[in-house]
N, C-alpha and C positions, 0 to 999 in steps of 0.2 A: 618605440626607442628603447635603446639597451645598452648600459654601461657595464661592461663584463669587467670584472677584477679577478676571475678565477677560473679555471678551465673545467673539463668534464672530470666528475668525480672530486670536485674541490668546491669551495666557497666562491659565490657570484653574486655581484649587485644586480638586482633585476627589477624592471618595470613591469608591473601588473597590467596588462591589456585590458582583460575581462575576466569575469567568472564564468567558468565553463560549466558543462551540463552536469557535471559531478559535485558542482559547488567548490571547485578548486581555483585558485587564481592562476590565469594562464598570461605567461611570460614567452619570449623569444632568447634563446641563448644558444651561441656556436651554430647558426644556422638551423637550428630545430626549435619545436614546442616544448617547453617546460612546464609542468603542472605543479602547483606549490598548495597543498591543504592550507586552510585558515589564512589565505592571503586575500586582498580585498581589491578591486579593479581601481586602478588610479594610484595605489602605492609602490612605493620603492621599498623593496626589501634586501635583506641579505639572507641567502639561502645555500644550502648543502646540495649541490647538484649530482646526480648521477643519472646519465641518460637522459630521458624524458621525466624523470621525477625529482622534485624539489623539496627539501625539508627546510622549512622555516626556522632560522634563527633569530631573526631581530626585523622587526619594522623600522625602516628608517624615516620613510616618510609616510606616516599614513592618512589615508582616505578622510575626508571630512564627513563621510559616511559612517566610519568605525565608531562602534559603541562597545560599552564593556560587556564580556560575557555574563551570562547568568549561572554558569557552572564551573566548580573549580576545574574539573576534569576535561573541559574544553581545550583544545590543543594537542591533547593527548589522544582522548577517546575518539574513535571515529564513527559513533553514533550521531553526531550533529557535524555537519559540514559548514553551514553558514549561519552562526549564533552572533556574530558581532557587525552586522550588517542593520543599519538603521530600518524601521519597519517599511517606509515608504519605498525606499531603494530594493529592500529584499522582496517585496510584494512586486514590483516590477521585473526583478530578475527571475522570479518563479515563472509569473505570467510569460515571460520571454522563451524560457523553456519550451512552452507549447508553441508560440509564434515561430521559433526557429525552425522546430520538428517540422513545422506544416511548410515552411519555405522551402527546406531541403528537400520536401517531397513534392516540390512543385505547386503547393496550394496557398492561395491568398483568401483566407478565410478570417472573418471578423472575430477577435477573441476577447471575451470580456474580462472585467476586473477580477484580480484573484479573491476568492471568497476564503475568509479565516473561519475553519472549521475546526481548530483545537479544542475549543469547548473546554471542558474539566480536565482535560489532558489524556493521555493514551490509555485505554483499556486493555492493549494487548501489546506484549513485548517479548522479545526473544532473547535471552541470556545465553553466553556461550560459556560452557566449562572445559577447561583442558588441565591435564595431570602432568604434574612434574616432580619427580623423586618423592613421591607420597603425599605431595600438597595439592589442592584443588585451588584453581584460578576461575573465579566468576566474575562475569561483566560483559563488556561490548569489547570488540575488533578495534585496534588502532586504525588510522587512515591507512588505508593501500599495504597492510601488514597484516601477518596471522597472530601477532602478540595480542593477549588479552590485557585489557585495563581492567584492574580489579577494584571496581567502583564501590563505593559505600551507599551511594543513592543515585537516583534519576530526576531531575525536576520536572521532565515532561510526562510523568505517570500521574493519572489521577489518584484520588487519595484510596480509592477500592484495591490500588495495588501497592499499598504500603509494606503488606507483608510479603511481596512478590520475590523481593532478592532475598531476605532470610530463608524462604522456602527453597528458593534455588540453590543456595550453599548448602542447605541441609542435604538436598537430594544428590549435591556432587560429593558431599562427604561420604554418603550411604553408599555410593557407587565407585569410591575412589580405587578400590581393588580391581575394579573392571577396566578402567585404564582408558576407555575410549572418549574421543572427543565427544561432547555432548551439545545439541541444542535445547534448551529448556523454554518452551513456548508457554507463556501465562497469560490467561484471560481472565477477566472479571466477569463473573457471573451473578446473579442477584443473590446467590446461596453464598458466595465465597470465591476461592480461586478455582480455575479450571486449568489443569497442567498436563501438557503432553511432551513427552521425551522424545527426541529425534537422535538417531545415532548410536544408540545403546545397543541394539540389537536384542538378541536373546537374554533374558535374565535369569538367574538361577533364582531357586526357592527362598534362599537365604537373602538374596537382594531384595526379592519381591517383599518379603516380610520386613525389611528394613524402611522400604519406601512407604509401606502401610503406616509403619510408625511415624514416618516424618508427616504424613497426611495427617494424620491425627494430633501430633504436635503443634502442626502449623496452620490449623483449621483449614485444609485444603477439603473443596468439596468433591472433586474429582481428580485422580492422578491415572494418567494412560503411559503407555509405552508404544509409540507409532501406531496410535490408534486403538491400541488392546487395553481393555480396562485392566489395572492394577488394584485401586483402592477407589470404592464409591462411598463417601459418607452422606452426601446429599445430592440428588439429581440436579445438575446445574441447568438455568434457564436464563436466557436473555431477553430484553425487551425490543420486539418489533412493532413500532406504532405504539397501539394500546395492548398489544398481544404478548404473550408469553410463548418463548419458544425453548425447545430442550435440543440443542445441536449436538452432533455426535462427538466423539473425541477427536481434538484437533480440526475440528472445522473453520474454514475460513470466516471470519469476523472483522468487519472494516476496522481501524485502527481506532477510531474515536467515536464515541456515541454522536457528537455532534456532527462527524463527517459524514455518518450513515443518513443521519437526519437531513442535512442539507442535499447529499445526493438525490435521496429519496424524493424530496420536495420538489426536486427539479423535474425528476422523472415523472413523477404524478401528474404535475402541472402540464407536463409536454404530452401526456396520453389523454389529458380530458378530452371527452367527447368520444372516443374510440370505445366500440363495444367488444372486441374480439382482440385480445393481446398476447403474443408468444413472449414469455420471459425466459431469454436463452443464458445459461450459465447462472443459473437462480441461486445457487445455494440452497439454504434453508428458510430462503421466502423474503428477504429484506425487502424486495421490491413487491414480487407478487403477491404477500399477504396485504399489501396496501392497496394494490392495483384492483385487488379481488372485491373490494368493497363496493367498486362500481362498474367494473366489467366482468367480462368472463375470461379466465386466464388458463391458458396452457404453458406449465413450466418444466424446464429439461435442464438437467445437469449431471455430470458424471458420477458425482458423489451420492451413492445409493444411500448412504446414512443421512445425507442432508435432507433428500427426497422424503425419507421417512419422516423426518423430524418436519418438514414442511406439510406433508399431510396430517400428521398428527395435531399440528398446530389449527390447521384448517378445519378439521373434524370437531374441535373443540370451541370453535367461534361459529356461531350461528350468523347466518345471512352472506357469509363469503361465497364468492362465485368462482371456486378454483374447478375447472374442469377437467384437468388432468396435470400429474405432476409425475415426470418419466425420468427414470435413470438413462442417460443416453451420453454417448462419449461424441460431443460436437465437434470436436477436431476430426474424428474418423468418419462420422457420419453425422455431418450437418442438416439441419432440415432443409429441405431441398427447394427449389423455388416453386414447384408445385404444391408442397406443404404449406409453405408460407402465404399462399394464395387465399387462405381459408382468415388470414388475420388483417385487421385495420391497420396494426401498429406491431411492431417488433421492439422489444428492448434487449439489448446484449451487453454484458458485463464479463468479458472473458478476463483469464490471468494475464500475467504480464506478458506473455508470449503473443497476445492479441487473437484475432479470431478470422484469419486470413479466408480459410475456405467457407466459413459461416459468411463472410462478408460478400464473398462472391456469390453466394446462392441468394442473399437478400437483394444484392444488385441485379440479379437477373429474375427477382420475381416481381409480381404486380404490386407488391407492398406500398403503401403509399407513405407510410411514415416509420423510420427507423430512429431510434433512440440510443446512441452509444454511452456507456460508461466505460471507463479505461483508466488504467494506474501507470500507463506506459504512453508518454507522449510520442516516442518513435513508432511503436507499432499501431498507436492510433491513428497517425498521419498515413501509415500505408494502407489501414483499413477504410480511413476517410477518403482516400484516393479512390478505391474502387468502387466506392458509392457514388462520389461527384462525377467519375465518368460514366456512370450509367444513368446520370440525369438526375441523382437527388440533389439538392441545395441545402446548403447549412442555413438553418434559421437561426439558432442560438449556440453557443459554445464557449462553455463557462469553467474555468479553472478553479479547482477547489483543494484548498492546502489543510489536511488532516494531519501531515507529517512535518509538523515544524521544524525548521532550521535544518531538513534534509532536502536533497534535490527531486524529490518522488512528488508527485502532483497527479491529483484525480481530475478528470475530465467529465463533463456531461455535455454532450453533443446532440442537437436535433435537426434530422435530415428527412426534408419532405420532397415529394416528386417535383421538379422544376416547373412542370406543366400548370402546376396546382398554384403557384404563385400566392403561397397563403400568406398572411400578415405576418409580418416577424411578431415572434411572441418576445415580451418584456424580459429582459434579463433579471433574475431573480436575485436577491441580496441575502 
């Protein structure tokens, strides 16, 4: 139901029907859908409407599920989409993102309860820096806008990133004459902050010298620019199980330590009993190093630096059975069905674009077990449909939440060849 009081590009009274896949309230106005950030399902709100976008002005009739936000920047900062929804309703909404994506792909698969993997908080964060009239603004983007919210702190970050924002501000100040928009990616390593800049392009000798000074003053272990080393005070390492790995600059890292551990726990449990495993899109070995304790592992990823880090960690750890770690672009050259025939199980964890070409080869292969890890419910559903159409059956499918208050959700799904009719594995918590 909609009780309009204003026209397009004006104020309107809207009834929020549901929360959409981006975490925005969805209403109907003037014959079209309107998306209102920070509004909750069942609420009546007053909003400024322009086209399909609505800007929340006032909650007239709040949802009984509405709770207080934990951050003073919520409602302006676009880093969090759904911070005022009570935990049970929030968990069901996030699980529902996976259910809806599967349903839209024509799949009716059992989805487990949402696993909370926020843990101690985010260990990786990207700050945006923009420059205007000699002033740097550093923070997160506003919802559906390119304006920067100049934050003073973020409550979602773990304690090890307490110095991340001051370091990012200092980096932006050092490059203020450069003037290019920056993304400042900060990860927490054992030795301290590991920072990679994106968007700066080539730097002058003076700018690099200024960044080296920032690294010294802010206890930054490593500072790089587009993966190119600028300052190295200590070689940074991250913990993978009980091992230490030295990732290359800018390497992918799961957002929370608890998230990596939860995902890996499901992957290792699902692969139990397999003797030869292919780990595809392996990064620097979050799964491969754990799996190699009990099985022979062949690992592949397009990032040669990550592969080198994986090999280095495996060589330093006696008893691991890493048969191969190879740099290979699995989008352009996926492992073929013939190559996959050598493995009892396949693990694949692609980026957000999914692994359509690789999933097609897995579907054609004689592999009996496929363990899919995904950070995008839409591309996961597409790839899962390829597997199920080829005779794979989903044994378990678990959504994992390491991006609290955002619409991002991780998925771990176990697919076995249907003729096997293997007993369902219990959902891990």
